[in-house]
Legacy VTK file of the C-alpha trace (Angstrom):
# vtk DataFile Version 3.0
C-alpha trace
ASCII
DATASET POLYDATA
POINTS 403 float
-8.060 66.936 -2.379
-5.561 68.296 -4.925
-2.806 66.508 -3.163
-4.738 63.363 -3.320
-5.576 63.734 -6.856
-1.964 64.591 -7.665
-0.788 61.397 -5.690
-3.331 59.235 -7.600
-2.100 60.664 -10.929
1.502 59.904 -10.043
0.617 56.353 -8.877
-1.527 55.790 -11.957
1.292 57.125 -14.132
3.823 54.838 -12.494
1.624 51.876 -12.756
1.137 52.564 -16.502
4.942 53.013 -16.876
5.456 49.776 -15.045
2.708 47.938 -17.020
4.106 49.248 -20.326
7.762 48.349 -19.326
6.681 44.829 -18.478
4.876 44.193 -21.701
7.021 46.167 -24.157
10.259 44.005 -23.884
10.345 40.673 -25.947
12.175 38.080 -23.766
15.260 36.224 -24.862
14.977 32.531 -25.566
16.449 30.598 -22.514
20.021 29.670 -22.094
23.375 31.376 -22.494
23.724 34.534 -24.466
26.924 34.885 -26.704
28.491 37.930 -28.277
28.094 37.622 -32.203
28.440 39.559 -35.351
27.174 38.931 -38.840
29.389 39.840 -41.919
29.362 39.915 -45.712
31.571 41.289 -48.460
31.106 44.846 -47.010
33.471 44.173 -44.174
36.397 43.396 -46.641
39.309 41.514 -45.314
38.549 40.468 -41.747
41.194 39.347 -39.121
39.051 36.661 -37.368
41.957 36.001 -34.768
41.410 39.481 -33.442
37.793 39.199 -33.654
37.937 36.046 -31.393
40.295 37.767 -28.995
37.854 40.774 -28.652
35.264 38.373 -27.116
33.087 37.612 -30.212
32.018 33.974 -29.926
29.841 33.394 -33.123
29.827 34.907 -36.538
26.980 34.643 -39.214
28.391 34.765 -42.629
26.528 35.742 -45.741
26.728 32.887 -48.191
24.890 34.629 -51.269
21.694 36.175 -52.516
19.055 35.398 -54.845
19.413 32.350 -57.255
23.058 32.647 -58.374
24.988 35.009 -56.523
27.809 33.915 -54.060
29.353 36.612 -51.815
32.968 37.120 -52.945
34.230 36.872 -49.261
32.118 33.871 -48.391
34.932 31.232 -48.751
37.547 33.342 -47.031
35.240 34.465 -44.297
34.421 30.980 -43.527
37.971 29.544 -43.549
39.206 32.362 -41.256
36.409 32.145 -38.946
36.720 28.419 -38.521
40.602 28.689 -38.146
39.961 31.382 -35.285
37.822 28.850 -33.375
34.531 30.840 -33.892
31.113 29.267 -34.114
29.771 29.769 -37.600
26.374 30.294 -39.220
25.157 31.105 -42.767
22.554 33.311 -44.098
21.029 33.900 -47.518
19.474 37.008 -48.684
16.147 36.281 -50.485
15.147 38.147 -53.306
12.060 35.916 -54.424
8.732 37.274 -55.625
7.131 33.948 -56.136
7.087 30.614 -54.198
8.643 28.967 -57.047
11.628 31.584 -56.973
11.984 30.896 -53.211
12.434 27.129 -53.638
14.726 27.735 -56.366
16.878 30.036 -54.117
16.716 27.636 -51.234
18.366 24.940 -53.525
20.999 27.396 -54.303
21.669 28.372 -50.581
22.196 24.741 -49.587
24.453 24.015 -52.599
26.433 27.109 -51.704
27.186 25.796 -48.098
27.397 22.124 -48.853
30.484 20.521 -47.197
31.005 23.027 -44.808
30.785 22.640 -41.016
28.399 24.962 -39.069
27.191 25.264 -35.626
24.170 27.558 -36.060
20.861 27.262 -37.682
20.559 28.279 -41.300
19.103 31.811 -41.528
16.578 33.247 -43.985
17.267 37.131 -44.521
13.999 38.181 -46.369
13.982 42.006 -46.160
13.044 43.101 -49.619
9.210 42.882 -49.500
8.391 45.385 -52.179
5.203 44.762 -54.130
4.420 41.773 -51.807
1.255 41.649 -49.572
1.807 40.023 -45.923
0.074 36.809 -47.259
2.406 36.665 -50.219
5.589 37.474 -48.071
4.487 34.692 -45.603
4.007 32.143 -48.352
7.387 32.964 -50.102
9.075 32.860 -46.726
7.790 29.604 -45.676
8.415 27.767 -49.060
12.108 29.056 -48.648
12.635 27.991 -45.020
10.866 24.743 -45.368
12.835 23.833 -48.530
16.084 24.763 -46.931
15.110 22.394 -43.937
13.986 19.673 -46.260
17.194 19.667 -48.307
19.749 20.295 -45.594
18.371 18.332 -42.760
19.152 21.194 -40.521
17.182 23.780 -38.380
16.561 27.364 -39.485
15.894 30.724 -38.305
13.910 33.743 -39.406
15.846 37.150 -39.607
13.554 40.103 -39.512
13.401 43.737 -38.497
11.063 44.384 -35.535
8.464 46.219 -37.746
8.038 43.113 -40.209
8.170 40.777 -37.478
4.959 42.215 -36.205
3.298 43.792 -39.225
4.087 41.161 -42.029
5.577 37.867 -40.737
3.412 35.546 -38.702
1.385 32.357 -39.000
3.614 29.378 -39.877
6.968 31.252 -39.822
6.493 31.743 -36.035
7.248 27.963 -35.729
10.976 28.913 -36.388
13.092 30.981 -33.997
13.332 34.782 -34.657
16.560 36.503 -35.072
15.325 40.276 -34.579
16.967 43.480 -35.703
16.104 46.522 -33.619
18.605 49.200 -32.896
18.875 51.871 -30.253
16.677 50.160 -27.539
17.663 48.353 -24.451
15.641 45.335 -25.384
13.635 44.220 -28.549
10.076 45.162 -28.720
7.335 42.647 -27.910
5.254 43.918 -30.694
5.974 41.061 -32.798
4.357 37.685 -33.656
6.835 35.760 -31.708
7.167 34.827 -28.018
10.806 35.417 -27.736
14.004 36.239 -29.525
16.621 33.719 -30.292
19.161 36.259 -31.763
19.132 39.975 -31.493
20.915 42.414 -33.976
21.239 45.443 -31.790
23.378 47.685 -33.931
24.584 48.074 -37.434
27.360 50.338 -36.661
29.567 48.333 -34.342
33.186 48.528 -33.931
35.034 45.185 -33.546
38.937 44.706 -33.413
39.980 42.906 -36.642
37.497 44.611 -38.657
37.862 47.952 -40.570
34.610 49.954 -40.550
31.124 49.326 -39.043
29.747 45.858 -38.481
26.514 44.349 -37.224
26.490 43.333 -33.576
24.395 40.482 -32.195
23.495 38.521 -29.188
22.882 34.951 -29.948
21.176 32.546 -27.387
21.179 28.684 -27.514
18.106 28.883 -29.546
20.380 29.978 -32.508
22.583 26.875 -32.471
21.967 23.341 -33.836
21.847 20.521 -31.422
24.931 19.145 -32.908
27.273 20.833 -35.251
26.960 19.422 -38.918
27.197 20.011 -42.606
25.265 19.539 -45.744
27.013 16.358 -47.129
26.863 16.997 -50.911
25.110 19.103 -53.648
21.391 18.703 -54.229
20.072 18.751 -57.909
18.763 22.315 -58.926
15.121 22.052 -59.990
14.081 22.844 -63.602
13.750 26.607 -63.592
10.272 27.806 -64.320
8.636 31.288 -64.893
5.468 33.078 -64.248
3.966 36.226 -65.659
2.484 39.251 -63.942
0.694 42.237 -65.286
1.383 45.700 -64.019
-0.713 48.683 -64.624
1.519 51.836 -64.805
0.622 54.532 -62.447
1.326 58.288 -62.666
4.996 59.068 -61.620
6.139 55.310 -62.417
9.382 54.721 -64.291
10.643 51.515 -65.803
13.517 51.610 -63.354
11.162 51.643 -60.480
8.971 48.997 -61.685
12.012 46.764 -62.539
13.250 47.417 -58.997
9.871 46.298 -57.519
9.836 42.994 -59.270
13.587 42.436 -59.034
13.979 42.207 -62.684
15.859 44.533 -65.214
14.679 47.420 -67.539
15.853 45.743 -70.645
13.917 42.462 -69.757
10.794 44.672 -69.519
11.444 46.615 -72.648
11.993 43.537 -74.570
8.937 41.695 -73.344
6.619 44.588 -74.105
7.985 46.055 -77.193
8.749 49.401 -75.839
10.515 51.845 -78.175
11.456 54.421 -75.707
12.238 53.264 -72.055
11.783 56.780 -70.718
8.240 56.922 -72.176
5.513 54.985 -70.580
2.012 56.184 -69.888
-0.290 55.795 -66.946
-2.864 53.034 -67.590
-0.568 50.960 -69.722
-0.472 47.337 -68.847
3.014 45.761 -68.834
3.681 42.063 -68.893
6.577 40.999 -66.430
8.010 37.553 -66.464
9.473 36.359 -63.058
11.873 33.580 -63.740
13.171 31.261 -61.258
16.791 31.747 -62.317
16.890 35.468 -63.078
20.648 36.367 -62.839
21.698 38.762 -60.002
23.358 40.811 -62.566
20.107 41.665 -64.168
18.656 42.935 -60.901
18.315 46.698 -60.242
20.499 47.124 -57.005
20.137 50.870 -57.168
18.069 53.694 -55.694
16.919 56.877 -57.535
17.197 59.840 -55.135
14.070 61.803 -54.876
13.386 65.383 -53.649
13.396 65.464 -49.818
15.465 62.063 -49.558
18.441 61.924 -47.197
21.169 59.435 -46.951
20.023 58.525 -43.532
16.495 57.812 -44.641
17.690 55.673 -47.597
20.014 53.681 -45.328
17.045 52.865 -42.896
14.935 51.928 -46.064
17.526 49.328 -46.983
18.629 48.237 -43.592
22.156 49.588 -44.052
24.110 52.397 -42.647
24.969 55.893 -43.911
28.684 55.018 -43.585
28.169 51.963 -45.984
26.235 53.883 -48.417
28.727 56.755 -48.478
31.513 54.341 -48.970
29.892 52.318 -51.783
29.059 55.508 -53.593
32.044 57.519 -53.022
30.077 60.311 -51.333
32.494 62.718 -49.521
29.723 64.654 -47.722
26.813 62.334 -46.551
24.487 65.520 -46.089
24.696 66.272 -49.760
22.776 64.021 -52.143
20.945 65.427 -55.202
17.419 64.444 -56.688
18.308 62.462 -59.786
21.398 60.724 -58.526
21.390 56.940 -58.715
23.012 55.177 -55.543
24.143 51.605 -55.177
22.223 50.156 -52.369
22.223 46.426 -52.721
24.821 44.198 -51.183
25.221 42.155 -54.611
28.259 43.871 -56.110
31.770 44.854 -55.604
32.345 48.254 -54.000
35.351 48.703 -56.203
33.408 48.750 -59.380
30.636 51.134 -58.079
30.395 54.782 -59.466
28.038 57.537 -59.055
25.557 58.172 -61.647
23.256 60.875 -62.515
19.952 60.973 -64.273
19.611 63.904 -66.756
16.522 66.071 -66.078
14.813 68.689 -68.390
16.954 71.814 -68.228
20.135 70.440 -67.152
23.371 71.302 -68.775
26.628 69.498 -68.775
28.451 72.471 -67.291
25.842 72.605 -64.525
26.241 68.983 -63.651
30.048 69.129 -63.815
29.963 72.081 -61.174
27.742 69.972 -59.015
30.087 67.173 -58.797
33.325 69.035 -58.749
34.556 67.853 -62.251
34.862 69.245 -65.671
32.716 69.127 -68.881
35.457 67.478 -70.665
35.888 64.863 -68.084
32.074 64.178 -68.026
31.977 63.966 -71.867
35.020 61.612 -72.128
33.601 59.300 -69.264
30.215 59.011 -71.140
31.273 59.176 -74.727
29.552 62.493 -75.483
30.642 63.897 -78.806
28.615 67.207 -78.397
28.766 68.524 -74.887
25.850 71.018 -75.547
23.436 68.042 -76.276
22.414 65.879 -73.537
18.977 64.406 -73.111
16.425 64.093 -70.227
16.555 60.497 -68.999
20.257 59.913 -70.017
22.318 58.224 -67.222
25.753 59.726 -66.805
28.673 58.532 -64.892
30.003 61.415 -62.868
32.887 59.988 -61.002
LINES 1 404
403 0 1 2 3 4 5 6 7 8 9 10 11 12 13 14 15 16 17 18 19 20 21 22 23 24 25 26 27 28 29 30 31 32 33 34 35 36 37 38 39 40 41 42 43 44 45 46 47 48 49 50 51 52 53 54 55 56 57 58 59 60 61 62 63 64 65 66 67 68 69 70 71 72 73 74 75 76 77 78 79 80 81 82 83 84 85 86 87 88 89 90 91 92 93 94 95 96 97 98 99 100 101 102 103 104 105 106 107 108 109 110 111 112 113 114 115 116 117 118 119 120 121 122 123 124 125 126 127 128 129 130 131 132 133 134 135 136 137 138 139 140 141 142 143 144 145 146 147 148 149 150 151 152 153 154 155 156 157 158 159 160 161 162 163 164 165 166 167 168 169 170 171 172 173 174 175 176 177 178 179 180 181 182 183 184 185 186 187 188 189 190 191 192 193 194 195 196 197 198 199 200 201 202 203 204 205 206 207 208 209 210 211 212 213 214 215 216 217 218 219 220 221 222 223 224 225 226 227 228 229 230 231 232 233 234 235 236 237 238 239 240 241 242 243 244 245 246 247 248 249 250 251 252 253 254 255 256 257 258 259 260 261 262 263 264 265 266 267 268 269 270 271 272 273 274 275 276 277 278 279 280 281 282 283 284 285 286 287 288 289 290 291 292 293 294 295 296 297 298 299 300 301 302 303 304 305 306 307 308 309 310 311 312 313 314 315 316 317 318 319 320 321 322 323 324 325 326 327 328 329 330 331 332 333 334 335 336 337 338 339 340 341 342 343 344 345 346 347 348 349 350 351 352 353 354 355 356 357 358 359 360 361 362 363 364 365 366 367 368 369 370 371 372 373 374 375 376 377 378 379 380 381 382 383 384 385 386 387 388 389 390 391 392 393 394 395 396 397 398 399 400 401 402
């Protein structure tokens, strides 16, 4: 009896395992699978001849983000990839918080790539969903992707990590192919709202000849490609920018920096609109008016993260869909295991790594000598870098440059 029961348990477990295996993997779209990468300014100068010789067939290139930012390596990456004979696709990082912003950013995307020949569908990279409900995220995503197709006459694809492809994105967006990001698995998860994947980003720490440092690795099926290579023939007129206003009720623990980050606006903009005398002093229950303009300059967006107690660089990297190596390089961090509450880290892909410095938000009880010891510098260097006349006088909430 025990042997029979044990055998039954083993058979049941095997059946469950087989059943789970058969339903846990999201199948690839039909057709050939090609080796690919996706790149942006973070890869720096790329030798695409070496990339092609390594066996990579296709490259997706970031053209820009938001309503006005063009990736500084976009033109170079495009020209070199084409010269190396690689198939090319373009993606745009969406920062919209409203449908109107999404449509404006779609116009900017299409104008950025106009005149360039490409073989792959135009990709929407909509990862930053802070403050958005699932319904809002889908509405904004659809507005962007439909506007891109209408303006360009070309097919599109939705880029998303596995979680958001199941928990957030769905409905009308599933009419467009899915380029899924999921790492450390043998196959993408089926717990998404699509029936198959067109592209799969399976690593963000790949090593490819011709590229110094980590790069995203992908597999691209035929569903990622246009039926015929093409281009957007000419610029499209940008719509007249509009603006909408939302109200936000301050909660305990909120900071203006955090609120600005949520709405992809700036602290100065919120301060000005609400007549705030001291940006470090807001109260729970306060109602702030926040204007969301279609054409908010990318330079005004907060592309940083305030380190909190218990944070790790690995966790922050996961949050922003990047890697520890990239965050460490962007912020000149020598020991990735050592970050401090109060540090402000550059986390966005919208700036030049050459201009990035580490900063520190002064807390109650801090001294300049203590901060200097922590960062391996001197009081005089900190004072000079921050224009501090009296090293014994610093204030909680001040942001110091510590490099």
